[in-house]
Structures are given as C-alpha cells and as structure tokens.
One Martini backbone bead per residue (centre of mass of N, CA, C, O) as a GRO file, in nm:
protein
  117
    1UNK     BB    1   4.100  -2.640 -10.025
    2UNK     BB    2   4.176  -2.817  -9.779
    3UNK     BB    3   4.483  -2.815  -9.831
    4UNK     BB    4   4.521  -2.512  -9.779
    5UNK     BB    5   4.430  -2.516  -9.480
    6UNK     BB    6   4.632  -2.726  -9.388
    7UNK     BB    7   4.889  -2.565  -9.465
    8UNK     BB    8   4.819  -2.315  -9.296
    9UNK     BB    9   4.806  -2.458  -9.019
   10UNK     BB   10   5.095  -2.567  -9.025
   11UNK     BB   11   5.237  -2.291  -9.054
   12UNK     BB   12   5.128  -2.157  -8.796
   13UNK     BB   13   5.222  -2.372  -8.595
   14UNK     BB   14   5.524  -2.357  -8.668
   15UNK     BB   15   5.557  -2.055  -8.599
   16UNK     BB   16   5.480  -2.074  -8.299
   17UNK     BB   17   5.695  -2.281  -8.217
   18UNK     BB   18   5.944  -2.121  -8.313
   19UNK     BB   19   5.894  -1.873  -8.134
   20UNK     BB   20   5.910  -2.025  -7.864
   21UNK     BB   21   6.199  -2.130  -7.897
   22UNK     BB   22   6.341  -1.860  -7.938
   23UNK     BB   23   6.243  -1.731  -7.673
   24UNK     BB   24   6.372  -1.941  -7.483
   25UNK     BB   25   6.667  -1.899  -7.574
   26UNK     BB   26   6.683  -1.599  -7.499
   27UNK     BB   27   6.622  -1.629  -7.197
   28UNK     BB   28   6.853  -1.822  -7.128
   29UNK     BB   29   7.081  -1.641  -7.224
   30UNK     BB   30   7.013  -1.382  -7.045
   31UNK     BB   31   6.997  -1.545  -6.752
   32UNK     BB   32   7.264  -1.748  -6.783
   33UNK     BB   33   7.494  -1.707  -6.993
   34UNK     BB   34   7.567  -1.401  -6.984
   35UNK     BB   35   7.642  -1.379  -6.678
   36UNK     BB   36   7.876  -1.586  -6.695
   37UNK     BB   37   8.048  -1.429  -6.895
   38UNK     BB   38   8.077  -1.170  -6.728
   39UNK     BB   39   8.213  -1.307  -6.481
   40UNK     BB   40   8.463  -1.428  -6.635
   41UNK     BB   41   8.559  -1.133  -6.776
   42UNK     BB   42   8.591  -0.993  -6.511
   43UNK     BB   43   8.856  -0.738  -6.375
   44UNK     BB   44   8.753  -0.593  -6.129
   45UNK     BB   45   8.596  -0.496  -5.874
   46UNK     BB   46   8.467  -0.631  -5.559
   47UNK     BB   47   8.125  -0.574  -5.406
   48UNK     BB   48   8.021  -0.850  -5.298
   49UNK     BB   49   7.832  -0.744  -5.017
   50UNK     BB   50   7.831  -0.616  -4.686
   51UNK     BB   51   7.768  -0.273  -4.590
   52UNK     BB   52   7.898  -0.052  -4.331
   53UNK     BB   53   7.790   0.270  -4.184
   54UNK     BB   54   7.886   0.562  -3.987
   55UNK     BB   55   7.741   0.872  -3.891
   56UNK     BB   56   7.870   1.179  -3.771
   57UNK     BB   57   7.798   1.450  -3.544
   58UNK     BB   58   7.862   1.779  -3.447
   59UNK     BB   59   7.797   1.896  -3.118
   60UNK     BB   60   7.715   2.202  -2.953
   61UNK     BB   61   7.755   2.247  -2.588
   62UNK     BB   62   7.856   2.523  -2.535
   63UNK     BB   63   8.196   2.439  -2.489
   64UNK     BB   64   8.112   2.168  -2.605
   65UNK     BB   65   8.212   1.892  -2.812
   66UNK     BB   66   8.030   1.628  -2.986
   67UNK     BB   67   7.993   1.305  -3.100
   68UNK     BB   68   7.713   1.189  -3.291
   69UNK     BB   69   7.507   0.955  -3.383
   70UNK     BB   70   7.314   0.976  -3.684
   71UNK     BB   71   7.389   0.735  -3.900
   72UNK     BB   72   7.297   0.421  -4.056
   73UNK     BB   73   7.448   0.206  -4.297
   74UNK     BB   74   7.307  -0.051  -4.517
   75UNK     BB   75   7.466  -0.261  -4.770
   76UNK     BB   76   7.355  -0.472  -5.038
   77UNK     BB   77   7.560  -0.646  -5.278
   78UNK     BB   78   7.514  -0.748  -5.619
   79UNK     BB   79   7.740  -0.896  -5.853
   80UNK     BB   80   7.761  -0.875  -6.232
   81UNK     BB   81   8.024  -0.768  -6.312
   82UNK     BB   82   7.940  -0.439  -6.386
   83UNK     BB   83   7.685  -0.512  -6.232
   84UNK     BB   84   7.467  -0.364  -5.982
   85UNK     BB   85   7.277  -0.468  -5.687
   86UNK     BB   86   7.035  -0.365  -5.418
   87UNK     BB   87   7.036  -0.256  -5.071
   88UNK     BB   88   6.917   0.018  -4.859
   89UNK     BB   89   6.975   0.116  -4.514
   90UNK     BB   90   6.847   0.397  -4.324
   91UNK     BB   91   6.936   0.512  -3.997
   92UNK     BB   92   6.790   0.755  -3.803
   93UNK     BB   93   6.899   0.891  -3.483
   94UNK     BB   94   6.928   1.191  -3.392
   95UNK     BB   95   6.631   1.312  -3.448
   96UNK     BB   96   6.484   1.062  -3.582
   97UNK     BB   97   6.350   0.736  -3.549
   98UNK     BB   98   6.424   0.619  -3.871
   99UNK     BB   99   6.361   0.438  -4.180
  100UNK     BB  100   6.521   0.360  -4.496
  101UNK     BB  101   6.435   0.218  -4.820
  102UNK     BB  102   6.640   0.086  -5.095
  103UNK     BB  103   6.687   0.043  -5.430
  104UNK     BB  104   6.958  -0.077  -5.635
  105UNK     BB  105   7.168   0.045  -5.911
  106UNK     BB  106   7.460  -0.031  -6.128
  107UNK     BB  107   7.809   0.053  -6.199
  108UNK     BB  108   8.137  -0.050  -6.315
  109UNK     BB  109   8.390   0.199  -6.411
  110UNK     BB  110   8.712   0.243  -6.386
  111UNK     BB  111   8.683   0.204  -6.064
  112UNK     BB  112   8.390   0.315  -6.066
  113UNK     BB  113   8.091   0.400  -5.885
  114UNK     BB  114   7.743   0.369  -5.986
  115UNK     BB  115   7.457   0.468  -5.791
  116UNK     BB  116   7.110   0.400  -5.792
  117UNK     BB  117   6.804   0.495  -5.566
   0.00000   0.00000   0.00000
C-alpha cells in the first residue's frame, strides 16, 4: 500500500515538473524565438520610428483666410515583423489646449498599415 502512494507521489511530482518545463519552453519560444524569426523573415516596409505630423485648419476672418495650426500628432511605433504597436499623443491647439494619449496596435499587410487605438 505504501509503495502505491510512493509511486503516485512520484508520478504527480514528475507531471508537475514536466508541465513547468513545457510551460517555460513555450514562454521562451513565444517571447524570444518567434519574434526573432518574424524579424528575420519580414520583407515589408519598416515603420519602427517616431512620427510627427501637424494638421492645419483654414479659418476665414472677414475677407481673409489663414491657416492655423489645429493639432499636432506624435506617434511612436515599435515594429516586430508584420506586427506593430506603440503610442499616439494628440495635442489639440486650435480650440482647447488639451492632449490625448492612446496605445496602439496593428499589422502591416501588402504594404498597407492597419492601426487600432
């Protein structure tokens, strides 16, 4: 009877250790190996950088029209193969001086970029 419990305890312990090892290998593969493979095999456009853009609006005052700086966009993109992620900061200047912050993620497919934020 004691041998049965001993064998059962050894089997459970071995199963827990094997599950831990397999889980560790999966995490290492998904976090380190797979991104390196994606980066090596990717042949598309490279967006990994900081991007800035200014938007102007045309305002009419009497007979004159002038362009006024309305918004400034700053986007930081980190790219890993086809997957991109980053941050967007939008500074509204024209009407109220406030800033919006967004986290982004997206993909690059057939040289088109799809970003969700």
